[in-house]
N, C-alpha and C positions, 0 to 999 in steps of 0.2 A: 440606676446605678445597682440593685441588686443582680438586676438580671448581669448586667454585663460581670461583678464579682465570679455570678453562677456561670457566665461564662468562658470566665476564665481560668476558674479548677475544673471544669472537665477539658479543656484547651490545658492542662499543664498535667495534670493525672493520664492524657492520649499520648504527648510526648514523655510523660515519663516509661509507660508499658514499650513506647516504640522505641525508646532507649536501652528497654532491658530488651527486649527482643534482638535490636544487634548486639547488643553485649553477649548475649546465647550466641550468635551466630558468628562472633567473632573468634567466641571459644570453642565452638565446635572446629572452625576455620584450622583455629594453632591447631588442635589431638589432629584434624586430619594431617597437616602438613606433618608434623612430628612423624604419623606412619607410616606419614608419606619418606621420606626421608631414611626412618629408618630400613622399610621396607628397600630400598637403592642403596644403601650399605654393606647392610646380606646379599645383596646380587653383585653387586664389583664385588664385596669378598667371596662370591664361589665362581663370580667371572676370573679371577684371579686364580684362586685356584686348581681352575679348568684347564685356564692358559698354562701355568706352572708345570702340570702333571701330563698336558699335549707336549709342550716343551721338552720336555725331557724322554718322553716317550721317544720324541720324534728325533730328539739324538741320538737316543739309542738305535733305536729303529736302522739307520742314518749309517751309523759305525758298522751295525750286522751286515748292513745289505754291501756293505766294502770287502765287510773281512768275507763273506759268505759270496762277490765276484772275483777276488782277491783266490781265492780258491778254486775259485771255476776255470777260473782262466789257467792254473795252475796243470789243474786237472787237464784240460786244452793242448796244454801248448805237449805236456807229457806226454797224451795217446800221441798227437801229430808226431813228435818226435822218436815214441817209440815204432810208426807205422815206416817213417824216415829208415832209421837202422834198419825195421826188416827190409823191408826191400833194398837195400847199400845190400847187406850182406847175403839174401840167398836169391834174391829175384831181380841180381842186374845182368842185366841181357847181354848176351857173349857177341852180337855184331848190332852196331848202331840203327835206327832208324833211319829213312831216307830223309837227304835234307837238314841231318844235327849236327854237331862237329860234339865228336866225344870228351877233346879235355875242355871244351867247354861248360856241357855238361857235368863232367866230372869236378869244374875247382867252382861250380855253383855247389855240387851237393856237398861238395867237405868245406863248405860255407855254411852249408847249413846245420850241417853235424858240430860246426862251434862254435854254430850260435845256439845251438839245443844241446852240447855239453855246458857253456857257459851255462842257460838257464840250471841245468840240469847240477852244476854246483852253487849254485846260486839256497838250488831246494837242498839238497845237503847243509848247508849253514842252516837253513831256516830247522828245518827238522829233523835234523842228528842224524839222518839216514844215509848212507854211499849209496846200496844195492837197489835198482832200479826195481825190482819186482815188490821187493817190501812197499816200496813210496807206491806201486802201485797198488799196493795187497790196501794202504792207510788207503788210501782217498775211496776205495771202492766201499773201504769198512764204514767210512764220512757220508757215503750218501744219502743213509737214512737219514744220518744227521745233516743232510743239505735238505734232503726234503721237510724235514718236520720243520727247519728254516725258513724256506719254501711257504710251507702251510700258513707258520706261524708271522712270517711276512704279511703273507693273502689277509689274516685275520685282524692283525694292526692296522693296514687299511681298512678295513672297515668299521673298527672303530674309529679308527680317522677322520674318517666318515661322519661317522655315526657325531665325535665331537663338533666338528667344524656344524655338522646342525645346530647341534643343542647350543654351539657357543653363536651362530647366526639366533639364533634364535631366542637367547640372549640379551644380544646385542636391539632385540629387537622392541622384547618384553623391557628395555635399557631406556629410548624413542619414546616409546610409546609412556612407558613414566614418568620420563624428565618434560612429553608434554602437559601430561596430565598437574604434576607438579607447577607449570609454570602457567596453568588456567588456573591454577588454586591460588599462587601470590598473585594477579590478575586481580583472580574474585575479593582474596583479602585484603587487597589495597585501595579494592574502588567502597568494601564495606569500614575500614578507616576514616576513607572520607567523608562516607556518609553516613561516621560516628562522630565530625572532628562537626559535621554539619549540624547533628542535630547536638551535638554540644553548644557551639555558639547557639543555636535557635530559643537550646534551654537556658543560657545565661542570658541572650535577650529580653527571653520570656521570664526569668525572675526577677531583672533590672523594671521588667511591668505589672511586675505582679507587685513590687514594694511602692511603685510610685501609685497604686490603683489604692494598693491599702493608705497611704498616707492620704491621699484624697479623701478615702472611704475617711477615714478619722478628722479631718478637716468638715467634710458633708456631713456626719455625725453631730460635730459640735455644731455647726450652724443649724439643724434642724432642732436639736435639746435647743438654743435657742427661739427658734421657733415654735416647737411647742409649748416651752416657758410662756409666751408673748399669748401664745393661741389659749391656755388657759389664764391669762391675767382678763384677757377682752371676752373670754365664757363668764367671766366672775362676774365681769363689768355689764354684761347684759341680760346680765340672770340666767345665763343658758350653763347649765352643772353637768357636765361629760363624767360616763361611771367611771371609776378608776379600775376597773375589772379591767373594758376593752383592749382591744392592742390597738397602741394609739399608731403605731409602725402599716396595721393593716385601714386603718378608717381614718389617715390626715384628711385626705379630699373632704371624705360625711363631714368632718369636726367641723374645716374651717368652713363651710359652706352655711355650718348652721350656724356658727360663731359670725362670719358675716351676713347672716340673715337678722341674725337677730339684734346685730348692732342697726340695720338699714332702719330693722321698727325699732329700735329704741331711739334713735333720731329723728323717726315720721311723730316719735309723744312727743319728744320734748322741744322740738319744733312745734307743733299744735300747740302744747303748753306755753312755751315761751310766743306766741302769735295769741294769744288768749287770756293773759296776762295783761299783755298792752295795753287791750282792751276795756280790760275789768278798769274798776272803780278801783281808789287804794286801797279803802278797808278790805276789801273781798278776795283782792289781790295777795294784802299780807294772809290772808285766812286760809289762801289756794300754796302758797306760798307754804304753809304749817303742812298740809296734809302730803303735799311731793316730798316736802323732807321726811313724813314718817315714814315714804314710800319708800325713800332713799336711806332712808339709813340701816339696813342690809346690806346692801350693794357696799356702800361705806366703810362701812367692817370687815369686809371681806378683803374689800382695796385696800384699805389699812393692813391687813395680818397678809398680805402679799405685799408689800412693801412701797405702794401704785399711789401717789397725791390724789386725792380726791378736788376735782372743780364741784363749783354751786353753776345754780342752771343761768346764771348772767355770766357768767364767764368764757360759757357755749360764747361760738360766734354764729355773727347773722344768719341765719340762710333765706335767702332770697329776697 
């Protein structure tokens, strides 16, 4: 029983240490999960900021590109119109070329002039300038600005590519972070399941401890009764046990000594009983007095212990 109790206490301590270790792992996993969640929130905010900035710059870039393209179209059309006007006014051939219809060519050129005059009219309305030379001068003045705009557009293209790479990198980091979070969640869930199993095992161990404690108390009471009986038997057979001895460690030896003493006592009483039967009545009375004097100490010790003393005649017949 003592060995089982020590084994149970060792197992209980082992389970408690294992439970504390699992609790520490759970707390560490929770701390890591919170840290990963915070990093994910920061990453998402950064992605949103970069996306908003990229969208804003893209819209501004597209609007500026459209404006520059519109300006370039106006410049190109104006140059074409100027060439046609110059050709019609100063370089008109006197004789038509072979195979050409002069009337058809003239009508075509008039249609082109009307188209370009309509375009100039629109330019007049937009720019507020009526002189063609002034319009051309303004466009030449704006060529440097157009060149700077083109350089700015190219630079924005480079920045756009860089931002796209950063967004792709952040998306990849987000993917790895989500995968790591999923792995940590799975590990945390497994640790929770292990913790529940250990708690259940600890509950069973606690109930077993309670049952073992009850059995130990019951066994202890029985052992106390047995030891009390051994002490009474020891007094009966004149086997005095040292009160300083540890009864828990010397129980087998004490019981063996008491049983041997009882066996010797029974043999002695049996021999006395047989000899009394063979003696005459007078000698039997004398022998009985001697035996009574010898047993006076035992009778007094047994009477103090609360046990009744029997005479030799009360013993059962042996043999």
